[in-house]
N, CA, C and O of each residue as an XYZ file, in Angstrom:
232
protein
N     -20.432     32.479     44.624
C     -19.981     33.788     44.135
C     -20.178     34.806     45.258
O     -21.259     34.889     45.841
N     -19.139     35.573     45.557
C     -19.273     36.573     46.608
C     -19.959     37.830     46.067
O     -20.167     37.973     44.862
N     -20.303     38.730     46.982
C     -21.061     39.924     46.599
C     -20.289     40.845     45.664
O     -20.874     41.451     44.767
N     -18.974     40.954     45.867
C     -18.175     41.805     44.971
C     -18.238     41.288     43.538
O     -18.369     42.065     42.592
N     -18.145     39.976     43.390
C     -18.208     39.380     42.055
C     -19.579     39.595     41.426
O     -19.677     39.841     40.224
N     -20.633     39.506     42.224
C     -21.990     39.726     41.708
C     -22.162     41.160     41.223
O     -22.755     41.402     40.172
N     -21.640     42.106     41.996
C     -21.761     43.520     41.619
C     -20.962     43.802     40.350
O     -21.460     44.470     39.444
N     -19.737     43.304     40.273
C     -18.932     43.514     39.063
C     -19.578     42.862     37.847
O     -19.531     43.414     36.748
N     -20.177     41.698     38.034
C     -20.861     41.019     36.935
C     -22.054     41.839     36.449
O     -22.307     41.910     35.246
N     -22.787     42.456     37.370
C     -23.925     43.301     36.988
C     -23.454     44.478     36.141
O     -24.101     44.834     35.156
N     -22.317     45.089     36.525
C     -21.764     46.193     35.729
C     -21.380     45.724     34.335
O     -21.653     46.410     33.350
N     -20.752     44.567     34.246
C     -20.300     44.055     32.949
C     -21.481     43.713     32.045
O     -21.428     43.953     30.839
N     -22.544     43.154     32.618
C     -23.726     42.800     31.821
C     -24.412     44.038     31.268
O     -24.879     44.038     30.129
N     -24.473     45.090     32.070
C     -25.177     46.305     31.647
C     -24.413     47.036     30.550
O     -25.016     47.537     29.601
N     -23.100     47.101     30.674
C     -22.308     47.787     29.665
C     -22.465     49.290     29.667
O     -22.133     49.949     28.681
N     -22.968     49.846     30.760
C     -23.143     51.296     30.898
C     -23.057     51.641     32.377
O     -23.177     50.751     33.220
N     -22.853     52.911     32.714
C     -22.827     53.295     34.127
C     -24.178     53.033     34.794
O     -25.233     53.253     34.198
N     -24.127     52.561     36.033
C     -25.336     52.214     36.768
C     -25.368     52.887     38.132
O     -24.325     53.219     38.696
N     -26.581     53.087     38.661
C     -26.736     53.538     40.038
C     -26.720     52.313     40.944
O     -26.845     51.187     40.464
N     -26.570     52.521     42.228
C     -26.557     51.383     43.157
C     -27.906     50.664     43.155
O     -27.957     49.451     43.357
N     -28.990     51.392     42.930
C     -30.321     50.765     42.866
C     -30.408     49.811     41.676
O     -30.932     48.703     41.800
N     -29.899     50.238     40.537
C     -29.916     49.377     39.347
C     -29.049     48.147     39.541
O     -29.408     47.052     39.106
N     -27.903     48.327     40.197
C     -27.023     47.189     40.479
C     -27.733     46.204     41.396
O     -27.646     44.992     41.196
N     -28.435     46.720     42.400
C     -29.165     45.853     43.331
C     -30.220     45.033     42.590
O     -30.389     43.846     42.867
N     -30.924     45.654     41.658
C     -31.955     44.943     40.889
C     -31.329     43.861     40.007
O     -31.860     42.754     39.918
N     -30.209     44.169     39.356
C     -29.565     43.215     38.458
C     -28.900     42.060     39.200
O     -28.913     40.921     38.732
N     -28.318     42.362     40.360
C     -27.560     41.341     41.085
C     -28.411     40.539     42.059
O     -28.011     39.454     42.481
N     -29.585     41.063     42.421
C     -30.433     40.373     43.381
C     -30.022     40.610     44.826
O     -30.529     39.951     45.734
N     -29.104     41.549     45.042
C     -28.650     41.870     46.394
C     -29.448     43.037     46.963
O     -30.111     43.768     46.226
N     -29.378     43.202     48.277
C     -30.006     44.329     48.955
C     -29.233     45.609     48.617
O     -28.010     45.574     48.485
N     -29.935     46.734     48.478
C     -29.297     47.986     48.087
C     -28.230     48.411     49.101
O     -27.180     48.923     48.714
N     -28.492     48.203     50.389
C     -27.504     48.583     51.408
C     -26.220     47.766     51.248
O     -25.118     48.288     51.422
N     -26.370     46.502     50.922
C     -25.199     45.650     50.696
C     -24.441     46.111     49.453
O     -23.210     46.130     49.441
N     -25.182     46.484     48.407
C     -24.554     46.980     47.175
C     -23.773     48.258     47.467
O     -22.670     48.438     46.952
N     -24.332     49.143     48.284
C     -23.630     50.378     48.634
C     -22.297     50.085     49.328
O     -21.294     50.741     49.049
N     -22.286     49.102     50.228
C     -21.048     48.721     50.920
C     -20.020     48.178     49.931
O     -18.841     48.528     49.989
N     -20.482     47.316     49.019
C     -19.580     46.711     48.040
C     -19.031     47.781     47.098
O     -17.844     47.759     46.773
N     -19.869     48.712     46.658
C     -19.422     49.788     45.771
C     -18.349     50.627     46.474
O     -17.360     51.017     45.854
N     -18.543     50.900     47.750
C     -17.551     51.663     48.507
C     -16.211     50.916     48.533
O     -15.155     51.519     48.341
N     -16.264     49.598     48.774
C     -15.039     48.784     48.788
C     -14.357     48.796     47.424
O     -13.139     48.945     47.329
N     -15.158     48.639     46.367
C     -14.600     48.591     45.019
C     -13.979     49.925     44.619
O     -12.969     49.954     43.915
N     -14.582     51.038     45.069
C     -14.001     52.354     44.790
C     -12.655     52.499     45.482
O     -11.703     53.011     44.893
N     -12.570     52.048     46.739
C     -11.310     52.140     47.478
C     -10.236     51.258     46.843
O      -9.053     51.597     46.869
N     -10.654     50.123     46.273
C      -9.706     49.218     45.614
C      -9.395     49.668     44.188
O      -8.602     49.031     43.495
N     -10.014     50.761     43.749
C      -9.791     51.341     42.424
C     -10.209     50.398     41.293
O      -9.579     50.368     40.236
N     -11.282     49.624     41.525
C     -11.797     48.729     40.489
C     -12.943     49.349     39.708
O     -13.241     48.920     38.593
N     -13.592     50.366     40.291
C     -14.673     51.076     39.600
C     -14.433     52.573     39.751
O     -13.679     53.007     40.623
N     -15.076     53.350     38.901
C     -15.022     54.800     39.044
C     -16.395     55.378     38.729
O     -17.286     54.680     38.245
N     -16.544     56.659     39.012
C     -17.826     57.327     38.821
C     -17.713     58.363     37.707
O     -17.084     59.406     37.890
N     -18.325     58.078     36.542
C     -18.251     59.047     35.440
C     -19.130     60.281     35.700
O     -18.853     61.365     35.186
N     -20.180     60.107     36.493
C     -21.009     61.229     36.933
C     -21.612     60.867     38.289
O     -21.597     59.704     38.691
N     -22.128     61.845     38.971
C     -22.595     61.662     40.343
C     -23.608     60.518     40.447
O     -24.575     60.443     39.689
N     -23.347     59.621     41.423
C     -24.230     58.488     41.753
C     -24.250     57.379     40.689
O     -25.033     56.436     40.808
N     -23.433     57.471     39.688
C     -23.329     56.408     38.689
C     -21.920     55.815     38.738
O     -20.943     56.533     38.949
N     -21.829     54.527     38.545
C     -20.539     53.836     38.630
C     -20.371     52.906     37.456
O     -21.349     52.422     36.886
N     -19.106     52.653     37.088
C     -18.792     51.687     36.048
C     -17.417     51.114     36.329
O     -16.591     51.769     36.965
N     -17.157     49.888     35.860
C     -15.836     49.298     36.098
C     -14.755     49.999     35.271
O     -15.025     50.557     34.207
N     -13.538     49.954     35.786
C     -12.411     50.570     35.057
C     -11.915     49.634     33.980
O     -10.975     49.966     33.258
């Protein structure tokens, strides 16, 4: 499973908006890596931010 899939899976399991720190804890990835993946996912329009520093899948 690649890192993007792990991050998206963490969002789906939580069922609520998460910070990058929470995603890192749920996915087992490093926070810096999660930040990179979140940036990629935002550019690909797969996630959005309902409030500052929180993200959820579309």
